[in-house]
KETOR-404528 format. One record per residue: x negated, y negated, z of N, C-alpha, C, O in turn; residue in one letter. Coordinates in steps of 0.02 Angstrom, whole numbers, padded with zeros to 5 digits, always signed. Example, Ala and Ser with C-alpha at 12.3 -4.5 7.8 and 13.67 -1.06 7.14 Angstrom:
residues 2
-00660+00284+00390-00615+00225+00390-00660+00165+00390-00712+00166+00423a-00642+00112+00354-00684+00053+00357-00645-00002+00394-00670-00057+00402s
//
This chain:
residues 130
-05023-07221+02878-05021-07235+02807-04985-07302+02795-04929-07312+02818x-05018-07346+02761-04989-07412+02747-04948-07405+02683-04971-07379+02633x-04887-07430+02687-04843-07426+02628-04818-07495+02610-04816-07541+02652x-04798-07502+02549-04770-07565+02526-04694-07560+02529-04665-07507+02517x-04662-07615+02545-04589-07617+02547-04562-07595+02479-04584-07619+02426x-04514-07550+02481-04483-07527+02419-04513-07462+02393-04485-07433+02346x-04569-07439+02421-04595-07376+02395-04554-07317+02422-04515-07326+02469x-04563-07260+02393-04522-07201+02409-04527-07181+02483-04476-07164+02513x-04586-07184+02512-04595-07166+02583-04553-07211+02628-04517-07186+02672x-04557-07275+02618-04520-07323+02659-04445-07313+02650-04408-07314+02700x-04422-07303+02589-04351-07292+02576-04327-07229+02612-04273-07229+02642x-04366-07176+02610-04347-07114+02643-04345-07122+02719-04300-07094+02751x-04391-07158+02747-04392-07169+02819-04330-07210+02841-04300-07195+02893x-04312-07259+02801-04252-07298+02817-04190-07255+02812-04146-07259+02855x-04185-07213+02761-04128-07168+02755-04126-07118+02812-04073-07103+02839x-04184-07094+02832-04189-07046+02887-04160-07077+02951-04121-07045+02986x-04178-07138+02965-04152-07173+03025-04076-07182+03021-04041-07174+03071x-04051-07199+02962-03978-07207+02954-03943-07141+02966-03892-07138+03001x-03969-07086+02937-03937-07021+02944-03940-06997+03017-03893-06965+03041x-03995-07011+03050-04000-06992+03121-03948-07028+03162-03919-06999+03208x-03935-07091+03147-03883-07128+03182-03813-07100+03167-03771-07097+03211x-03802-07081+03105-03738-07050+03086-03728-06985+03124-03674-06971+03149x-03781-06945+03129-03778-06882+03167-03761-06895+03240-03718-06862+03269x-03795-06944+03270-03782-06960+03340-03709-06981+03350-03678-06962+03399x-03683-07020+03304-03612-07040+03308-03567-06979+03304-03519-06974+03343x-03581-06934+03259-03541-06873+03253-03544-06830+03315-03493-06802+03336x-03602-06826+03346-03609-06787+03407-03569-06819+03464-03538-06783+03504x-03568-06885+03467-03527-06919+03518-03453-06906+03507-03416-06897+03555x-03432-06906+03444-03361-06892+03429-03344-06821+03451-03290-06810+03480x-03388-06773+03438-03377-06704+03461-03373-06701+03537-03334-06662+03564x-03413-06741+03571-03413-06741+03644-03346-06766+03671-03318-06738+03718x-03320-06819+03641-03255-06844+03661-03201-06791+03650-03159-06781+03693x-03203-06758+03593-03155-06704+03579-03162-06648+03629-03112-06619+03651x-03223-06631+03647-03235-06577+03695-03207-06595+03763-03178-06552+03797x-03214-06657+03783-03186-06679+03847-03110-06674+03846-03080-06651+03895x-03079-06694+03791-03006-06689+03785-02985-06616+03789-02936-06600+03823x-03021-06572+03754-03004-06500+03757-03011-06474+03828-02968-06436+03851x-03063-06493+03863-03075-06469+03931-03019-06491+03978-02996-06452+04019x-02997-06552+03971-02941-06576+04012-02878-06535+03997-02844-06513+04044x-02863-06524+03934-02804-06486+03916-02807-06414+03940-02759-06389+03969x-02863-06381+03929-02871-06311+03949-02868-06305+04025-02837-06259+04052x-02899-06351+04060-02899-06349+04133-02828-06358+04160-02807-06322+04206x-02791-06406+04133-02722-06417+04155-02678-06357+04139-02635-06337+04179x-02687-06327+04080-02649-06267+04062-02665-06210+04111-02620-06174+04131x-02728-06203+04128-02748-06151+04176-02717-06164+04244-02694-06117+04277x-02715-06227+04266-02689-06243+04332-02614-06227+04339-02591-06210+04393x-02577-06231+04284-02505-06216+04289-02490-06143+04275-02433-06122+04280x-02541-06104+04258-02533-06033+04247-02524-05999+04315-02568-06001+04357x-02466-05968+04325-02451-05938+04390-02491-05875+04405-02502-05857+04463x-02512-05841+04352-02548-05778+04362-02606-05773+04312-02603-05733+04266x-02658-05815+04321-02712-05813+04273-02750-05747+04275-02763-05719+04329x-02767-05722+04217-02803-05659+04213-02878-05672+04214-02901-05729+04213x-02915-05618+04216-02988-05623+04213-03009-05655+04147-03055-05695+04145x-02974-05638+04093-02988-05668+04028-02976-05743+04028-03015-05781+04000x-02920-05764+04059-02905-05835+04064-02962-05872+04100-02983-05926+04079x-02985-05842+04154-03038-05873+04194-03103-05879+04153-03138-05929+04158x-03117-05828+04113-03177-05831+04071-03171-05886+04019-03220-05922+04006x-03112-05892+03989-03102-05945+03939-03112-06013+03970-03148-06055+03942x-03081-06026+04027-03088-06091+04060-03160-06104+04080-03186-06159+04070x-03192-06054+04108-03263-06063+04127-03305-06078+04065-03349-06121+04067x-03292-06043+04011-03329-06054+03949-03319-06125+03923-03367-06157+03901x-03258-06150+03926-03244-06217+03903-03282-06269+03945-03309-06317+03918x-03284-06259+04011-03321-06305+04053-03396-06303+04039-03429-06355+04036x-03423-06244+04031-03495-06237+04016-03510-06268+03948-03561-06301+03939x-03464-06257+03900-03473-06286+03834-03474-06363+03838-03513-06396+03803x-03431-06391+03880-03428-06463+03888-03494-06490+03918-03519-06541+03896x-03520-06455+03967-03585-06474+03995-03639-06471+03941-03679-06517+03934x-03640-06417+03902-03688-06410+03848-03681-06464+03796-03731-06492+03772x-03619-06480+03778-03607-06532+03729-03632-06599+03754-03662-06638+03716x-03621-06613+03818-03644-06675+03847-03721-06679+03846-03749-06731+03827x-03754-06625+03865-03828-06624+03864-03854-06632+03793-03903-06668+03781x-03822-06598+03745-03842-06605+03675-03835-06678+03653-03879-06704+03619x-03780-06709+03671-03767-06778+03650-03819-06826+03679-03844-06870+03644x-03835-06817+03742-03886-06859+03773-03953-06849+03739-03989-06897+03725x-03970-06786+03725-04033-06771+03691-04037-06802+03622-04089-06831+03604x-03984-06796+03584-03984-06825+03516-03988-06901+03520-04026-06932+03482x-03951-06931+03566-03952-07004+03573-04021-07029+03593-04045-07079+03567x-04053-06993+03639-04120-07013+03660-04171-07005+03603-04218-07045+03598x-04161-06955+03561-04207-06947+03504-04203-07007+03457-04254-07031+03432x-04142-07029+03445-04132-07085+03398-04165-07148+03425-04192-07188+03386x-04164-07157+03491-04192-07219+03519-04262-07210+03549-04288-07255+03581x-04292-07151+03539-04358-07137+03570-04411-07185+03544-04414-07203+03485x-04454-07206+03591-04507-07253+03573-04575-07219+03569-04624-07250+03547x-04579-07155+03590-04643-07120+03583-04630-07045+03580-04574-07021+03590x-04682-07008+03565-04675-06935+03555-04655-06899+03619-04616-06851+03616x-04679-06921+03676-04662-06888+03739-04587-06891+03752-04556-06842+03771x-04558-06950+03741-04486-06957+03750-04449-06915+03699-04398-06884+03715x-04474-06913+03638-04442-06873+03586-04443-06799+03605-04392-06765+03599x-04499-06774+03629-04503-06703+03649-04455-06687+03706-04421-06635+03704x-04451-06730+03755-04405-06719+03812-04333-06720+03787-04292-06680+03809x-04318-06766+03742-04250-06771+03715-04233-06708+03674-04177-06683+03677x-04281-06683+03636-04270-06622+03597-04258-06563+03643-04215-06521+03630x-04296-06559+03697-04286-06504+03745-04216-06507+03775-04183-06455+03782x-04193-06567+03793-04127-06575+03821-04073-06554+03770-04025-06521+03787x-04083-06575+03708-04035-06557+03655-04032-06481+03647-03978-06453+03639x-04089-06448+03649-04092-06375+03640-04060-06340+03700-04025-06289+03691x-04071-06365+03760-04037-06337+03819-03962-06341+03810-03925-06294+03825x-03938-06399+03787-03867-06408+03776-03839-06359+03725-03786-06330+03736x-03873-06351+03670-03851-06304+03618-03851-06233+03645-03806-06193+03630x-03901-06216+03685-03905-06149+03714-03846-06136+03761-03816-06083+03760x-03830-06185+03803-03772-06179+03848-03708-06170+03808-03665-06130+03825x-03701-06209+03754-03642-06203+03712-03637-06133+03681-03582-06106+03676x-03692-06105+03661-03692-06038+03631-03668-05986+03682-03627-05944+03667x-03695-05991+03743-03674-05946+03796-03600-05955+03810-03563-05906+03817x-03578-06018+03815-03509-06034+03830-03461-06006+03778-03409-05979+03794x-03479-06013+03715-03437-05987+03661-03431-05911+03664-03378-05883+03650x-03485-05878+03682-03482-05805+03690-03435-05787+03748-03395-05740+03742x-03440-05823+03803-03397-05811+03861-03324-05823+03843-03280-05785+03862x-03310-05877+03806-03242-05891+03783-03216-05836+03738-03158-05816+03744x-03258-05811+03694-03237-05757+03649-03221-05694+03688-03171-05660+03674x-03262-05677+03736-03250-05618+03778-03184-05626+03816-03143-05580+03818x-03173-05685+03845-03111-05699+03880-03051-05696+03833-02999-05669+03851x-03059-05724+03774-03005-05722+03725-02987-05651+03704-02928-05635+03695x-03036-05610+03696-03024-05539+03679-02986-05505+03735-02939-05467+03723x-03006-05518+03797-02970-05489+03854-02897-05512+03856-02853-05471+03868x-02886-05576+03845-02817-05602+03845-02777-05569+03788-02719-05550+03798x-02807-05563+03731-02773-05531+03673-02755-05459+03688-02700-05436+03672x-02801-05423+03719-02787-05353+03737-02730-05348+03787-02688-05303+03783x-02729-05394+03835-02673-05395+03884-02607-05409+03849-02556-05378+03865x-02609-05455+03801-02548-05472+03764-02522-05411+03726-02461-05399+03724x-02566-05373+03697-02546-05314+03659-02512-05263+03705-02466-05227+03684x-02535-05258+03767-02507-05211+03813-02442-05234+03844-02399-05193+03858x-02435-05299+03855-02376-05324+03890-02325-05357+03844-02269-05371+03865x-02342-05370+03782-02300-05406+03735-02282-05477+03759-02233-05506+03736x-02322-05504+03805-02313-05572+03828-02369-05614+03796-02428-05604+03810x-02349-05661+03754-02398-05701+03719-02421-05759+03762-02382-05789+03799x-02485-05774+03757-02517-05828+03793-02552-05873+03743-02562-05852+03685x-02569-05931+03762-02607-05977+03719-02681-05966+03731-02704-05969+03788x-02718-05953+03678-02790-05943+03684-02823-06002+03649-02822-06007+03587x-02854-06048+03688-02884-06108+03657-02949-06091+03620-02980-06135+03592x
//
């Protein structure tokens, strides 16, 4: 469809590209935050003298979430810069794999957190649950 500069279609396409770039920037910021969280959780786990099964699940979940976040970020970034439909489809698949991994990871973290909480209730020893 041929459009004239300034018509509604062209304006919407330009806005769409801007918003997609804003989304990609936000996803990168989340990735940086996720990496910082992973470093902190991993170091906290390493100094834990007696990590429980719940602690291990939480740490594993955080690492899986970080991998998923990274894949999502790469997928979103590739979508923004895609030059054809084939690249766009591959990028979308990668993004969806990342989101799926993050969903699994969050469930694992929640299960681990529940286990840690139950242990705390029994022992009256409080732990940090990230």
